[in-house]
C-alpha positions in Angstrom: -25.8 0.1 -18.7 -28.3 2.8 -17.9 -28.9 5.9 -20.0 -26.6 8.0 -17.9 -23.8 5.5 -18.3 -23.7 4.1 -14.8 -23.8 0.4 -13.9 -25.6 -0.7 -10.7 -23.7 -4.0 -10.6 -20.0 -4.6 -11.0 -18.9 -6.3 -14.2 -18.5 -10.1 -13.8 -14.9 -11.3 -13.3 -13.1 -12.6 -16.4 -13.0 -16.2 -17.3 -9.7 -18.0 -16.6 -8.7 -17.7 -20.2 -9.3 -13.9 -20.2 -7.7 -13.0 -16.9 -4.3 -12.0 -18.2 -5.8 -9.6 -20.8 -8.2 -8.3 -18.3 -5.4 -7.5 -15.8 -3.3 -5.9 -18.5 -6.2 -3.5 -19.4 -6.7 -2.6 -15.7 -2.9 -1.9 -15.3 -2.8 0.3 -18.3 -5.9 2.3 -17.2 -4.6 2.8 -13.7 -1.3 4.3 -14.9 2.1 4.1 -13.2 2.1 6.7 -10.4 3.2 6.8 -6.7 -0.5 6.2 -5.7 -0.9 3.1 -7.9 2.4 1.3 -7.4 1.1 -1.0 -4.7 -2.0 -1.9 -6.7 0.1 -2.6 -9.8 2.3 -4.9 -7.8 -0.5 -7.1 -6.7 -2.3 -6.9 -10.0 0.9 -8.2 -11.7 1.0 -11.1 -9.2 -2.8 -11.8 -9.6 -3.0 -11.5 -5.8 -6.1 -9.4 -5.6 -9.8 -9.3 -6.3 -11.2 -6.7 -8.6 -14.6 -5.0 -8.7 -15.1 -2.7 -11.8 -17.7 -0.5 -13.3 -17.1 0.3 -16.9 -14.7 -1.4 -19.3 -11.4 -2.2 -17.5 -9.5 -0.1 -20.0 -11.7 2.9 -19.3 -13.4 2.3 -16.0 -15.7 4.7 -14.2 -14.8 3.2 -10.8 -12.8 0.2 -9.7 -12.0 -1.4 -6.3 -8.9 -3.5 -5.8 -8.8 -5.7 -2.7 -5.4 -7.3 -2.0 -5.7 -10.9 -0.8 -2.8 -10.1 1.7 -4.6 -7.1 3.1 -8.4 -7.5 2.4 -9.3 -5.1 5.2 -8.0 -2.1 3.2 -9.4 -2.2 -0.4 -8.3 0.6 -2.7 -10.8 2.5 -5.0 -9.8 4.4 -8.1 -11.8 6.3 -10.7 -13.6 9.6 -11.1 -17.2 8.5 -10.4 -18.2 8.5 -6.8 -21.5 6.9 -7.9 -19.8 4.0 -9.6 -17.5 3.3 -6.6 -20.5 3.6 -4.2 -22.3 0.9 -6.2 -19.3 -1.4 -5.8 -19.0 -1.1 -2.0 -21.9 -3.4 -1.0 -20.1 -6.2 -3.0 -17.0 -6.1 -0.8 -16.4 -8.6 2.0 -14.0 -8.6 4.9 -13.1 -4.9 4.8 -12.7 -2.4 7.6 -11.9 0.8 5.7 -11.8 2.0 2.1 -8.9 3.9 0.5 -10.3 6.4 -2.0 -9.3 9.3 -4.2 -9.2 12.5 -2.1 -11.5 14.4 -4.4 -14.3 11.7 -4.0 -13.9 11.3 -0.2 -16.8 13.5 0.9 -19.2 12.0 -1.6 -18.3 8.4 -0.5 -18.8 9.0 3.3 -22.5 8.1 3.2 -22.1 5.0 1.0 -19.4 3.7 3.2 -21.5 4.3 6.3 -24.5 2.6 4.7 -22.6 -0.4 3.5 -20.9 -1.0 6.8 -23.8 0.0 9.1 -21.5 2.5 10.9 -22.6 5.4 13.0 -19.8 7.6 11.8 -17.1 7.6 9.1 -13.7 9.0 10.0 -11.4 10.4 7.3 -7.6 9.9 7.5 -5.0 11.2 5.1 -2.9 8.7 3.1 0.1 10.7 2.0 2.5 9.8 -0.9 6.1 11.1 -1.3 8.8 10.6 -3.8 12.6 11.0 -3.6 13.9 13.1 -6.5 17.4 13.9 -5.2 20.1 11.3 -4.5 19.4 9.2 -1.4 21.8 10.1 1.4 24.3 7.6 2.7 23.3 5.9 5.9 24.6 7.4 9.1 24.8 4.0 11.0 27.5 1.4 10.3 25.1 -1.3 11.5 23.0 -0.9 8.3 23.6 -2.8 5.1 21.9 -4.4 2.2 20.9 -8.0 2.7 21.7 -10.9 0.3 20.5 -14.5 0.0 23.5 -15.4 2.2 21.6 -13.7 5.1 18.8 -16.3 5.2 19.7 -17.5 8.7 19.7 -13.9 9.9 16.3 -13.3 8.5 14.8 -16.5 9.8 16.1 -15.7 13.3 14.6 -12.1 13.2 12.3 -11.2 16.1 8.6 -11.7 15.4 8.0 -8.1 16.5 10.1 -7.1 13.4 8.8 -9.4 10.6 5.6 -10.9 12.0 6.8 -14.4 11.4 6.7 -13.9 7.6 10.3 -14.5 6.7 9.6 -16.2 3.4 8.2 -13.2 1.6 11.1 -11.2 2.9 13.5 -13.8 1.5 11.8 -13.6 -1.9 12.2 -9.8 -1.8 15.9 -10.2 -1.2 16.1 -12.2 -4.4 13.8 -10.1 -6.5 14.0 -6.6 -4.9 16.0 -4.9 -2.2 16.1 -5.4 1.5 18.3 -3.5 4.0 18.8 -4.4 7.7 20.3 -2.9 10.7 22.1 -5.4 12.8 23.0 -5.2 16.5 24.7 -8.1 18.3 24.0 -10.4 15.3 20.2 -9.7 15.4 18.1 -7.7 13.0 16.6 -4.6 14.7 15.3 -2.7 11.7 14.4 -3.6 8.1 13.5 -1.6 4.9 12.4 -3.3 1.7 10.8 -2.8 -1.6 7.2 -3.5 -0.7 5.9 -2.9 -4.2 7.4 -2.1 -7.6 6.3 -1.0 -11.0 8.2 0.0 -14.1 8.7 3.6 -12.8 8.4 3.4 -9.1 9.1 1.3 -6.0 7.3 1.7 -2.6 9.5 1.3 0.5 8.2 -0.5 3.6 10.1 -0.1 6.9 9.9 -1.5 10.4 12.0 -1.1 13.5 11.9 -3.3 16.6 10.1 -1.4 19.4 13.3 -1.6 21.6 15.4 0.1 19.0 13.2 3.0 17.8 14.3 6.6 17.8 18.0 5.8 17.2 18.2 6.4 13.4 17.8 2.8 12.3 14.8 3.4 10.1 16.4 6.3 8.3 19.6 4.3 7.7 18.0 1.2 6.2 15.5 3.2 4.2 18.3 5.3 2.7 20.0 2.1 1.5 16.9 0.8 -0.2 16.2 4.2 -1.7 19.7 4.2 -3.2 19.2 0.7 -4.6 15.9 1.7 -6.2 17.5 4.7 -7.8 20.3 2.6 -9.1 17.6 0.4 -10.8 16.3 3.6 -12.6 13.1 3.8 -10.5 11.8 6.5 -8.3 11.5 5.7 -4.6 8.0 6.1 -3.1 7.1 6.6 0.6 3.5 6.4 1.7 2.0 6.6 5.2 -1.0 7.7 7.1 -1.2 11.3 8.2 -1.1 10.5 12.0 2.1 8.5 11.6 4.5 11.2 12.8 7.5 8.9 13.1 7.2 7.8 9.4 6.7 11.4 8.3 9.8 12.5 10.1 11.9 9.6 8.6 10.7 10.5 5.1 11.7 14.2 5.6 15.1 13.2 6.9 15.8 11.2 3.8 14.5 14.0 1.5 11.2 12.7 0.3 8.7 15.3 -1.0 4.9 15.0 -0.9 3.3 14.6 -4.3 -0.3 13.3 -3.6 -2.9 12.4 -1.0 -5.6 9.9 -0.9 -8.1 9.3 2.0 -9.0 6.4 4.2 -12.7 6.2 5.0 -12.9 4.4 8.3 -16.3 3.2 9.7 -16.8 3.9 13.4 -19.4 2.4 15.6 -21.1 3.8 18.7 -20.2 1.3 21.5 -23.1 2.7 23.5 -25.4 1.0 21.1 -24.1 -2.4 22.2 -26.7 -3.7 24.7 -25.0 -7.0 25.3 -24.0 -7.9 28.8 
């Protein structure tokens, strides 16, 4: 460690024997907030890579890269310098999700590490639902159970992307609601990530059924189930996602925090290939 207290290299990963304790220290240091619930879920599963500056229990900067979504690593901490020193060690990323108060200071490091001509900033907005979730307005929406395996497995690929197994696990361990038209799932909401205090809701509607209230109906059901568990429902989405913002507002979610995506952009005019 240098005199000013900043590492130029990330700490080495823990040995296999120390992994559990290492993850526990990271989880405790992050805290249980709407902004950390997704990271906490994947830390608990051990389904992420971690780059850290400082002791995991009191880090200066940390980047968590989900194995399921390596293109969008998440940075936490209060030192832009520490996070900047970690960025060159990332692989397979296309943007970096950072604390809003560090975004300006991290633009140049992101551009340098990616070789980008420009770095675009996009808001990542977090909401919570403090009042009781409303009852769904559509009779086609209901919570799914393990008995709905065949329904999930037959769902259109445009809805679940062919990943029915994770959804079936969520039905067992979390909450999933579906809207069903002519015996086919047309919309889904589910607990994408959970922590002791919070649960983040993921929602998708088939393109042919958007704008009809299905997303609001299934999300309301999942929000109710989360509240029944004693957790606070969390909704997160990018600032440009107007449809998601409107759905959150209809259910009653209130904004509580913002982070920022730093997205490298490249000048296509520099490409001289024919």
